[in-house]
BAKOLMAR-827526 format. One record per residue (C-alpha): y, z, x; residue in three letters. Coordinates in pm, whole numbers, plus 32768, in hexadecimal, padded with zeros to 4 digits. Example, Ala and Ser with C-alpha at 12.3 -4.5 7.8 and 13.67 -1.06 7.14 Angstrom:
// BAKOLMAR-827526
7E3E830C84CEala/7F9682CA8557ser/
// end
This chain:
// BAKOLMAR-827526
3C929C67FCFDmet/3DB19C0DFC11ala/3EB69D15FBA6lys/3EEC9D68FA38lys/40429CF9F9B3lys/410A9E0CF907thr/421B9DD6F7F6thr/43189EBBF74Elys/42B79F3FF5FFser/436C9EA0F4DAlys/43A09FF7F44Athr/4449A07EF580gln/45A3A107F523thr/46E7A097F5D0val/47C8A1A4F660asp/4913A196F59Aphe/4995A2DDF61Cser/4A8EA23FF707lys/4B1BA166F5EEtyr/4B37A292F50Dile/4BE3A350F61Farg/4CDBA237F655trp/4D14A21CF4E0phe/4D79A388F4C5trp/4E49A370F5FEile/4F06A247F572leu/4F1CA2E5F418phe/4F9FA42AF4A6thr/5090A36DF584ala/5107A2A7F458gly/5139A3E0F38Aile/51E7A483F4B1leu/52C0A34FF4E1ala/5323A352F376val/536AA4C7F386val/5432A49BF4C5leu/54E7A372F42Bleu/5559A448F30Bphe/55A3A572F3EBleu/5670A49CF4D9phe/5724A404F3B1ala/5763A55EF326ser/57E2A5DEF474trp/58C9A4B2F499gly/5815A420F5C9phe/5800A2CDF519leu/596DA2BDF4BCgly/5A72A390F40Dglu/5A00A43FF2D2met/5AE2A4D0F1C3pro/5B10A645F1E3asp/5B23A741F0CAhis/5C96A700F096thr/5C6AA588F075lys/5B4BA5B4EF86leu/5C27A690EEAFglu/5D4AA59BEEBEasn/5CD0A43AEF00pro/5DE6A357EF7Bglu/5E33A260EE66thr/5F7CA1B8EE1Aasn/5FF6A212ECBFleu/60FEA14CEC03ala/6230A1F6EB74thr/6211A1F6E9FAglu/6337A1CDE909ile/62F6A28CE7C7ile/63CAA254E690ser/644FA364E5AAser/6333A317E4B8asp/6227A338E5C4gly/61E8A1C8E610val/61CEA13BE771thr/62EAA040E792leu/62879FCBE8ECgly/623BA032EA50lys/62C5A016EBADphe/61C89FAFECB5tyr/61989EC5EDDCphe/60229E84EDEFasn/5F7A9F90ED1Easp/5FD29F9BEBADasn/5F0EA0DBEB7Darg/5F4DA1FDEA8Fthr/5E1DA2DFEA71pro/5D8FA367E92Dval/5CAFA493E8F7gly/5B46A487E886tyr/5BB0A4FEE72Dglu/5C77A3B9E706asp/5B44A2DFE744leu/5A91A270E606pro/591EA2C4E5F0lys/58BEA155E5D1asn/5967A10EE720leu/58ADA226E7D3val/5762A1C4E731asp/5791A059E797ala/57CAA0B8E903leu/56A0A1A4E915val/55B5A0AAE86Dala/56219F91E954thr/5666A034EAA3glu/55A8A17CEAB7asp/54B1A1D2E9A1ala/544FA321EA45arg/55B8A381EA92tyr/559DA4D7E9F2tyr/5450A525EA9Easp/549EA4EFEC0Fhis/5584A596ED08ser/562AA460ED94gly/54F1A3A7EE0Eile/53F0A313ED21asp/529CA346EDCBgly/51DDA264ECDDarg/52DBA153ECFAgly/52DEA16DEE74thr/5162A157EE88leu/515FA02CED9Earg/52689F7CEE6Bala/51A69FBFEFADala/50579F45EF22val/50E49E08EE86tyr/51F09DD6EF91leu/52FC9DDBEE86gly/52539CD1EDB4gly/52549DB0EC7Flys/53B29E39ECA8gly/54639F15ED9Fgly/5461A08CEDB4ala/55D3A0E3EDBEser/5632A1EFECC8thr/5786A20AEC23ile/57D7A320ED18thr/5778A247EE43gln/584BA12AEDBFgln/596EA219ED98leu/5938A28DEEFFala/5949A125EF73lys/5A85A0DBEEADleu/5B32A215EF28leu/5AC7A230F092phe/59F3A115F11Fthr/5A8D9FEDF068lys/59FD9E8DF096gln/58909E6FF100ala/585A9DF5F265ser/579D9CB2F2A9gly/56FC9D42F3E2asn/55A79DDEF38Cile/55CB9F04F47Cval/572C9F50F409lys/56BD9F2DF2A0arg/55A5A02DF2D5ile/569DA11EF371ile/578FA0DEF255gln/567EA11CF155lys/5623A266F1F8ala/578CA2D5F1EDlys/579EA277F07Cglu/5668A34BF034trp/56FAA478F0E6val/584BA44FF038ile/579BA424EEE9ala/56E3A56FEF0Bthr/5826A61AEF6Earg/58DBA583EE45leu/57C7A605ED61glu/57FBA764EDEBarg/5976A746EDD2gln/5998A6B3EC75tyr/58EEA6B7EB22thr/583EA584EA9Flys/595EA54BE9ADglu/5A61A55AEAC4glu/599BA465EB99ile/597EA379EA72met/5AF5A386EA32ala/5B43A351EBA4met/5A65A21EEBAEtyr/5B0EA184EA81phe/5C66A1D8EB0Casn/5C2DA14BEC68ile/5B8E9FFBEC18tyr/5C5E9EBAEC2Easp/5C229DE6EAF8phe/5D019CC8EB6Fgly/5E4A9C3FEAE7asn/5EFC9D81EB4Fasn/5DFD9E46EA87gly/5DD29F62EB80asp/5D05A069EACEgly/5C82A074E96Cile/5DD0A0C6E8CBarg/5E849F9AE95Dser/5D579EBBE917ala/5D3C9F1DE7A9ser/5EB29EEFE777arg/5EBB9DA0E82Aile/5D839D01E793tyr/5D8F9D9AE637phe/5EEE9E2BE60Dgly/5E6F9F8AE5C1lys/5E27A0D9E65Eglu/5CC2A11EE6DBpro/5C7AA216E5C2lys/5CAFA0FDE4C7asp/5BBBA006E563leu/5AB49F74E47Dglu/59489F5DE4EAleu/594D9DF0E54Clys/5A929E21E60Bglu/59FA9F42E6CBser/58C89E6CE716ala/59A29D56E7A3met/5A5F9E41E889leu/591E9EE6E903val/588D9D8DE945gly/59AE9D4CEA32met/59349E63EB19phe/58349D6EEBA4lys/59469C93EC36asn/5AA09C90EB99ser/5B079B5EEC61ser/59DF9A92EBE3leu/59E49B26EA86tyr/5B549AEEEA44asn/5B849AB8E8CCpro/5CAE99D4E8FEarg/5C0398EBE9F7arg/5A98990EE991asn/5A829969E81Fpro/592398DAE7F6val/589999A0E91Dgly/59489ADBE8A7val/58B99AB4E74Alys/575A9A8BE7DAasn/57899BBBE8B6arg/580E9C84E78Earg/56D69C28E6CCasn/55FF9CA8E7EBval/56B19DF6E7CDval/56739DFCE656leu/55039DB0E698ala/54F09ED2E78Dgln/558D9FB9E68Dmet/54829F52E593his/53719F7CE698lys/53D2A0E5E6D4tyr/5407A136E565gly/5581A149E555tyr/559EA03AE44Bile/54B29F9AE352thr/542F9E3AE36Fglu/54FE9DD1E242glu/563D9E49E2E6val/55DF9DA0E42Blys/55969C52E383asp/56D29C55E2B0ser/57B59CA9E3D5leu/57139BB0E4C0gln/57709A9CE3CBala/58E49AF3E3D6thr/59F09A67E4BAglu/5AA89B37E5BEleu/5BDF9B4FE4DFasp/5CCB9B99E5FDleu/5E2D9C0CE5BDasn/5EB29BC0E715tyr/5FE59C94E754thr/604C9C79E8C1pro/60F99DA2E960glu/61F09D11EA55thr/63569D6AEAA8his/63DE9C39E9F1ser/63039C46E8BCgln/62BF9D39E7A3gly/63AE9E12E6DFile/65049E97E74Eala/650E9DC7E88Ethr/66869DE4E8BFtyr/667D9F58E885phe/655D9F7DE97Aarg/66299ECAEA84glu/674C9FB5EA46tyr/6655A0D5EA60leu/65D1A054EBAEarg/672EA075EC42ala/6755A1CEEBA5phe/660BA241EC39met/665EA1BAED92lys/67A5A27BED92asp/66ECA3B1ED1Ctrp/65E4A391EE2Cala/66EDA35BEF3Aasn/67A0A49BEED9asp/674CA59DEFE1glu/672DA6ACEEDAser/6602A5F3EE44asn/64F1A60CEF4Aarg/637DA64FEF58lys/6309A7A1EFD9pro/62D0A703F130asp/6436A681F137gly/63E4A512F107ser/6477A434EFF9lys/63BDA3E4EEBAtyr/6336A284EEB0asp/6386A1DAED67leu/6260A0ECED8Dtyr/6141A1CBEDFBser/617FA33BEDABasp/6119A32FEC3Egly/625EA3B5EBAFleu/628DA3CDEA38lys/63E9A373E9BBval/6435A3DBE857tyr/6548A305E7C0val/6611A306E67Ethr/65B3A1A4E619ile/64EBA19BE4D5asp/63E0A08DE4F4ser/63F1A03DE380arg/656AA011E37Emet/655A9F51E4C5gln/64639E5DE42Blys/65399E39E2F2his/66659DEBE3D1ala/65A99CEAE4A2glu/65179C4BE369asp/66719C2FE2CBala/66F59B78E3FCile/65C39A97E40Aala/65F79A3BE29Bleu/676B99F3E2A7his/67AE995BE3FDmet/66D29821E3DApro/678497C2E296arg/68D99808E32Bleu/687C9744E463gln/6800961CE395ala/695295FFE2E8glu/6A089629E435phe/69379512E4CFasp/69759439E39Dasn/6AEC945DE3D2gln/6ACC9411E545asn/6A1292C9E552thr/6A9F91D4E655pro/6B3590FEE541leu/6BE89223E4A0arg/6C4B92CEE5E5asn/6C449204E72Bpro/6C809340E7F9thr/6B73940BE741ala/6B44952CE733pro/6CAF955FE79Cphe/6DE09525E6C3leu/6F4B94F0E725glu/6EE694A0E88Cleu/6F13935DE94Bser/6DF292CEEA14lys/6E959342EB57ser/6EB994A1EACBglu/6D4A949EEA67val/6CE99432EBC7asn/6DB9954AEC5Easn/6D179644EB70leu/6BBA95D2EBD8leu/6C1495DBED49lys/6C8E973EED23ala/6B469791EC75gly/6A8396FCED98met/6B1D97ECEE90arg/6AD4991AEDB4arg/696898BDED80gly/68279934EE23glu/67D097D9EEA4arg/691297C9EF70trp/68D89924F000arg/677298D4F06Dile/67CD9787F10Fleu/68F89824F1BAlys/6815992DF253glu/673A9810F2D4gln/6863978BF398gly/68B49660F2BDlys/6A1795DCF2BCser/6AE895D6F180asp/6ACB945BF176lys/694F9469F192glu/69349571F086ile/6A1494B3EF96glu/694A9375EFD0ala/68079430EF7Aser/68929475EE1Ephe/68879300EDD8his/671B92C6EE37lys/661792DAED1Dpro/651793F0ED40val/63FA9476EC6Dglu/645895AAEBA6met/64049676EA73thr/652496ACE982val/655E977FE84Dphe/655496DBE6F8lys/6548974AE58Ftrp/63FF96BFE50Dile/63C596CDE395asp/64BF97E7E37Fgly/641E98B3E493lys/647498E3E603pro/63A29801E6E0gly/63949738E820glu/636C95CAE87Bval/6319952AE9C9asp/64099418EA2Bthr/64AB935DEB4Bval/66209394EB5Dmet/673F939EEC52lys/67AF9505EC91pro/691194A2EC30ile/688C9427EAE0asp/67C49566EAB1ser/6907962CEAE4met/69AD9566E9D0arg/68769588E8F9tyr/68759704E911tyr/69ED9716E8D4lys/69AF966CE786ser/68F0979BE704phe/699898A0E62Cleu/693E99FBE6A2arg/69449B52E609thr/69569CC4E64Fgly/68FC9DDEE561met/68EC9F58E575met/689EA061E470ser/68E8A1D4E499met/68CCA31DE3DFasp/6A33A39DE3DApro/69CFA509E3B2ser/6930A528E50Basn/6977A3E2E5C2gly/680AA377E5C6his/67F2A1FFE5F0val/66E6A182E501lys/66E6A00AE54Aala/67699F39E66Ctrp/67509DBCE674val/68119D1DE791gly/67B69BB7E741gly/66BB9AC9E6A9met/65C39AAAE7C8asn/65D09B7DE904tyr/65099A89E9D8lys/660B9975E9ADhis/674B9A36E958phe/674C9B65EA39lys/68B89BC6EA10tyr/68C29CF2E927asp/69C79CC7E814met/69AF9E33E7A7val/6A3C9EE2E8D9lys/6A789DDEE9E9gln/6B2D9CDEE916gly/6C8F9D26E89Flys/6D3A9C3AE7ABarg/6E779C31E6DEgln/6E409D04E5A8val/6F389C65E4B8gly/6F799D1CE373ser/6E6F9E23E3BCthr/6F7F9EC5E492phe/70639EF9E364lys/6FBCA03FE2F1pro/7034A0D8E43Aphe/7199A07AE3D8val/716EA0FCE276tyr/70CDA241E2EBala/71EFA27DE3DBthr/72E9A23EE2C4ala/7231A32AE1D9ile/7225A433E2EAasp/7395A416E348gln/743CA3B2E202leu/7349A43CE100gln/734DA2EDE04Bval/7260A2BFDF26ser/7176A19BDEDEpro/723EA177DD9Dcys/7391A154DE47asp/74239FF8DE16ser/74D29F29DF1Dphe/75829DD7DF05pro/74C19CA8DF80arg/75FE9C09E007thr/76069B9CE175pro/76749C97E278ile/76E89C5DE3DCthr/76D19D6AE4E7ile/77F59D24E5CBglu/77C69CE1E73Dala/77939E0AE825asn/77719F06E708lys/760D9F5CE76Fphe/75FB9EABE8BCgly/75D49D55E81Casn/76AA9C61E8E6pro/76D79B75E7C0glu/77169BB3E64Dpro/75C99BD5E59Atrp/758C9B4FE43Ethr/743F9B24E390thr/73D79A4EE26Alys/72F69A8CE142asn/71C399B2E138ser/71FB994ADFD0asp/736D98FEDFFEgly/73C699F5DEEBasn/74EF9AD5DF34tyr/755A9B38DDD7ser/75449C87DD2Agly/74A59DC6DDA2lys/73459E36DDF4gln/729D9F88DE17thr/72119FE4DF6Aleu/70B49FD9DED6lys/70E39E76DE5Casp/71959E16DF9Cala/70709E83E077leu/6F789DDEDF8Bala/702F9C92DFA6ser/70A09CBFE10Fser/720E9C91E0BBthr/72A79C73E213asn/74119CB4E1B3thr/73BD9E0AE123ile/72F69E66E25Bthr/74259DF8E325ala/75059EDBE251arg/7425A002E2A2leu/742F9FA8E413met/75AA9F98E404asn/75B3A0F9E375glu/74BFA1A4E462ile/74D0A0CAE59Agly/73ABA041E665pro/738AA164E75Agln/7300A25CE659pro/720BA14EE5E6val/7195A11EE74Dval/716DA295E770glu/70A9A29BE62Bmet/6FC1A186E6A8ala/6F89A245E7EClys/6F30A385E732lys/6E40A2B7E660leu/6D84A250E799gly/6E1FA101E7FAval/6DF6A0F2E974glu/6ECC9FD8E9FBgln/70439FDEEA1Dasp/71079F55E8F5ile/72689ED4E929leu/73459F90E82Dpro/73EC9E64E788val/740F9E18E612pro/73139CF9E61Aala/71F19DECE63File/721B9E31E4CAala/71659CEAE489leu/70429D35E574gly/70959C8DE6BDthr/6FDC9D8CE79Apro/6E819D3EE820asp/6D919E55E7B4ile/6C169E72E7B4ser/6B389EA2E686val/6ACC9FECE722tyr/6C32A070E727glu/6C849FEFE5CBmet/6B55A095E52Bval/6BA2A1E0E5D4ala/6D0EA1CAE565ala/6CBCA17AE3F9tyr/6BB9A290E3FAser/6CD4A386E430thr/6D64A328E2DDphe/6C11A357E237ala/6BDEA4A2E2F0asn/6D14A54AE260lys/6DEBA507E391gly/6CFAA586E49Cval/6CA5A490E5B2tyr/6B43A49DE63Dasn/6AF6A3F0E784thr/69D6A301E738pro/6885A395E798val/6761A2BAE801met/667CA3A9E8BEval/6620A4FEE833thr/6534A575E946arg/6463A50AEA70ile/6310A5A1EAC8glu/622CA579EBF5asp/60C1A511EBCDlys/605DA67CEB93asn/6155A6B0EA79gly/6252A779EB40thr/63B1A73AEAB9val/648EA6A8EBCAleu/65BDA64BEAFAtyr/6647A6BCE9AAgln/6775A61CE906val/68B4A6E6E8F2ala/6978A650E7CCpro/6AEAA60CE803glu/6BD6A62BE6DCser/6D4DA643E6ADlys/6E3BA661E589asp/6F0DA529E567val/6F8BA52EE402leu/6FA8A629E2EDser/6E9AA614E1E5glu/6FA4A5A4E0EBglu/7025A481E1C0val/6EC1A40FE20Bala/6E63A414E09Btyr/6F9CA358E02Eval/6F58A24DE135thr/6DF4A22AE0B3val/6E7BA210DF52asn/6F5FA0F5DFC5leu/6E36A03DE05Cmet/6D6BA066DF1Dglu/6E689F78DE84gly/6DEC9E65DF6Eval/6C999E61DEC2thr/6D2B9E9BDD67gln/6E349D8ADD5Eala/6E4E9CF8DEB9gly/6D909C1ADFA9ser/6C619D01DF9Bgly/6C399CEADE22arg/6B2E9BE0DE4Barg/6A469D03DE9Dleu/6A5E9D61DD2Barg/6A8A9C2ADC58his/698F9B1ADC01ala/699499B3DB87gly/6A849916DC80phe/69689852DD23asp/694B977FDBE7lys/6A9496CEDC27trp/6AFA971CDD8Casn/6A529666DEAEala/6AA79777DFA9val/69D49873DEEDtyr/68B19781DED5arg/68BD970DE03Eglu/690A9838E118ile/69369979E04File/67CF99DAE094thr/672D9AC6DF9Cgly/683D9AA4DE94tyr/68599B49DD9Cpro/683F9CA3DE36tyr/68AD9D59DCF9glu/68ED9EA3DDA7leu/69819F95DCADthr/69A6A0D1DD7Easn/6AEDA13ADE26pro/6B31A06ADF5Dile/6C61A078E041ala/6C9D9F60E135gly/6D799E56E1CDlys/6D4C9CEAE223thr/6DFA9C47E347gly/6E389AE7E3C2thr/6EF79A8BE4FBthr/6FC69965E56Cgln/6F2D9816E506asn/6DF898C2E476gln/6D759912E5D4ser/6CF49A6DE575asp/6C699AE9E42Egly/6C3F9C5FE3ECtrp/6BC79D47E2DEphe/6BD39EC0E2F6met/6B1C9F70E1DBgly/6AEBA0E0E18Bmet/6A27A1BDE0A1val/6A34A338E0C9pro/6916A353E1C5asn/6914A1FCE26Aleu/6A22A12AE310val/69CB9FC9E37Ethr/6A989EC2E432gly/6A489D50E455val/6AF59C48E52Btrp/6AAA9AD2E52Fval/6B4399C8E60Dgly/6B0098D2E727ala/6B0A991EE89Aglu/6C539863E8BDasp/6D6D988FE7C4arg/6DA29716E7C4ala/6C5596F1E70Bala/6C90974EE5A0his/6C8896D6E439phe/6D9D95EAE3C8lys/6DDB9694E27Bser/6E0E97F8E20Dile/6D1397CBE0F3ala/6BF697CCE1EFtyr/6CA29874E315gly/6D1B99BBE280gln/6C739B0AE2B9gly/6C099B19E14Cala/6B3699DEE181ser/6AC19A0EE2E7met/6A869B85E30Fala/6A7E9C26E1B6leu/69349B7FE14Dpro/68809C2AE26Dile/69069D7AE1F7trp/689F9D2DE091gly/673E9CC5E0F1leu/67169DF5E1CFtyr/678A9EEDE0C9met/66B59E51DFB7lys/65859E78E09Aala/65E39FE0E0EFcys/6607A039DF80tyr/64C09F8CDF2Aala/640FA054E03Basp/63B7A195DF83lys/635BA242E0CAthr/64CBA243E12Aleu/65DDA31CE09Dasn/670FA240E0A2val/6813A2D3DFB9ser/6888A239DE72lys/696CA35FDE28asp/6AE5A376DE14glu/6BA3A3CFDF4Fphe/6BDEA546DF44glu/6D38A59CDEC9lys/6DF9A6B4DF79pro/6E1DA7F4DEB4ser/6F96A7D5DED9glu/7032A67CDEBFleu/71AEA664DEB5ser/71C3A4E9DED3ile/719CA424DD90asn/707BA32BDD8File/7075A2E0DC19asp/711FA18FDBFBcys/70BFA144DA93thr/7228A16ADA22ala/72EAA068DAEClys/745EA035DAFDasp/74E79F12DA33glu/75679E78DB72gly/74109E7CDC16asp/73879D1DDC03leu/72349D68DC99gly/717A9C44DD2Basn/70139C90DCD0glu/6FBF9B1DDCBFthr/70189AE0DE29asn/6EF69B6CDEEFthr/6F3C9AD0E03Fser/6EF19B8DE17Dasp/6F919AB5E285asp/70E29AB7E32Easp/710B9942E2F3glu/70CD9861E1C6ile/6FAA98F2E10Bglu/6F239902DFADile/6DE599BCDF55asp/6D2598CBDE7Bphe/
// end
């Protein structure tokens, strides 16, 4: 009998209980693993975690900021991080809105971790965007840095970021986290933090950013290396437009605004912040040395006893420089020097001057001068340190190399790439006329403008304080002031113009000393006021013969001249080498009623928290009586009324005189207010000076080449009134036109008691004043 076959019922259910059990086991294990991952990260088992102290004070390098007297950042000192933080209140709303719309739309709703974003990223495996919040990104920038390529390490790193993010949310407000994120990010091109970035890319502070500018900077958060506006403007524009689209998506801007802004260009105003670029570069280099000396002083230490770091401690240095006046000074130099240089080059073509740019030198003397320059240069020092012999080093100067050199291009400072022998580049740079200029408030010694040269990158030697050159006739007011002080002479007193010889050994001069007048005129008499205006050498020599050189040297020392001056009669004509810095301080004493103020450049230094670390202690001393100072100023007013400085007042000479058309930049100046001053020109027109004063501003300008053998052939072009005075005139015109400044146009204040006569309207019959001779040199000179 056959058996009946049995089959399983189709409706019989399968037992899934073991799968369900395993599912919950794995799920629970996963949850536990995640919890343990975060716990281990929190406890520091997965690597060091920032403690409470580090969260309160994240370690970031902060640049030292130089702040002008009018509140403008002149520059910064930093090595790698050009970072100066700003507060949330300094961030424009459009910048904050752009970041939230693009990076973290639910920023104000989460506590460091965006649950919805995390779930979305997990489901779509990141295909629809990541889940990092602004707080997590800040955590990464501050504490975990670059993402690891290893998946396990990246998971651990991510867990640490989550833990840090939640701690940051407990430690700080949303606004503080936002500001920290903007301040910490590197926008490229030395744009560390939003403040540097906005200044570098748009030349403005963050609070002044326009909407499209904010959108561009926020777009760079995706990858500032890829979205670099200088290298990839098209990509940056596209990325900016994505940010604008996100702002429209979340209702921050209308569609019309979005469309109109997306059609615009980036409109960069690239303003690099480097040590050799920007405003007041020479002053900033002086300040670097000042700050290093300050930091090395043992009395200036941090609470822990360590030295302040100029490049990373976020110091704030408040200086006396006024950014507006500094710009006017730099602009004046940039306007005048190209025109002056063009005429100098025109007079030094190979056909006109075979030894150009040098005059009165033989070819062998030129070669010796260049060889001496080799040994003083940086190239020689570097090769010597490498163990090269003198013969090898000298040979290297005659081998062509690629280099970038300075050049005036269309009247502006520029650079050109070229191939040149180093010896030829030395000669090339020696052909440039250089300049130094300083402006100071005589009442308190505050230096308002400091320009040590035309271009710091290529001419690093500072001609304000480092460089000292012969001062020519600008030294004569020291002689006159000494005579007024000792002899009580009046500007109206007349002296004969006849030659005078100071016999040998009278004042330590080994030979008899006789000087000549530049115009060859020795007849009649002249008042002291006219004599100073026309730089009559024989009358200055007569004063020197009466008072002697030693009191003049002592006067110069009391006026702030630092170097030793040999007390011989020849100093009356300006043979000493003195810096612009010293000359401005000395002349300021006359304007300040006889009180000398040591020049002040730094008013205070603060740490990153605003604690004052240094406060200036002004240094003053009485040098002259108020009467002597005022009479000396009155004498110098004659220089701009009837002397070599009168071109500051008159007009029309450019119609018939080529000098005024070719190099007297900015003429006519037509300044009508009281001005005291003195021009100066040294031997062979090697140095041109102008010292000019109004009651609350004293400014000195020097112009000349590196070597005294490089100079103009004629006095018409080579005198101080042609080389240096135009810079002063341009600068003062700009200062007066700037209504935000308060540069005086008033009379110099007269002492309440004045015993010395300064009213020269009634002259003696024998006084044959020489108002038509307005020369300022100690040689042959006529002011055209």
